[in-house]
N, C-alpha and C positions, 0 to 999 in steps of 0.2 A: 409370236410367229412373225410379226412385222419386223422386229429387230433382226431376226435371222435373215429375212429376205434383204433387208437393208445392208447387212454385212456382206452377203453374197454379191450384191450389185457393186458394192465398193471394191471388193476384191477383183471383180471383173473390169473395174474402171468405168462403170456406168453410174448414172445418177438414179437414186431410188426415189420413186414417187408412190406414196402409199395409195391404196385403193380407197374408195368411199367406205367400204365395209371395215377396213383396217383402221381408218381414222375416226370412225364413230365411237362414241363412248358406250360402255357396257350399260345395259338397262337392268339386267338381272345379275345380282351379286349374291353369292352364298356368304352371308355374314358370319356363319358359324364354321367357316373353313379354318384349317390350322394356321393359315397365314394372317387372318384378320381377327379371329376371336381373342387371342391373347392380348391384342391392343385394346379391344373393348373391355376385357376383363380388368386389365391394369388401370384403365381410366376410371372404371367403376369403383375399384378399390381406393383410388385417390380421393373419392368424394368424402368430404367431412361433414358431419351433421346430417340434417334432413336431405335426402337425395333430390337433386335438381337435374332432371333428365335433359332439359334444354341446355344447361351448362355442360353436361356430359357430351352432348352432340357437338357443341362449339369446340370443346377441347379436342375431341377426336378429329374434327375438320381441320384444326390447326396442325395436327400431326400428319395427316394424310388426306389428300384431296378426294380420294375415292369415297370417303365418308360423307361427302356432300349429298349422296343419295340416301343416307340413313336418316330416319326421323325418330322423334321421341316416342311416338305411338308404338313403333316396332319394339323399342327397348321396354316399354311398359308391358307389352305382351310376353316378353321373356322373363320378367320379374316374378318373384314369389309374392303374391298380394298379401300374405299374412304378416310379412316383415315390413314395418313402416319406417324404421329409423335408418336403414341402410339398404343398399342394393344387394339382394340375394337372388340368384338365378333359380328358377323353378326346376324340379326334377326332369320335367319334359324337355326343357331347354338343354340341360346338361347332358341328357341322353342323346339328343340330336347333335350336340357338339362332339361327343365321343364318336359318333358315327362318321363325322367328317364328310368326305366326298362320296361315301357309299350311296348307292341308289336306294330310295325308300319304297319303291313300288314293287310290283310282282316282276320277277325275272322273266323276260320274254325271249331272250336269245340264249341258246344252249350250244355247247360244243357238239360236234358231230358224233363224238364217242359216247355221249350221255344217252342212256336209254330212258325214255319217258313213256310210261304206260298210263293211258287215260281211261 
């Protein structure tokens, strides 16, 4: 959004100054999003031998700075604990990845044309 605003200001011949909200880094990141998960999965597949989650995090951080917020505890939660010699994602994790950006809770907003009988 900030990039769009910057382009609009430049077209108008004005200087763009981002707001405090726009310049702040994101604190909540959906690591299982379609844009980030393939990078995590590829880096995990490149691991040779016994998995080292700290090295995996360092490798991801070299590829993209947004991974500075990811830690090895989070990746250990996603792993299947029964497989010790390589990184294999648990079924729960894979199901969440397939869901992508879909909401996980109860739907609270409905179209006006939907009839709800309670």
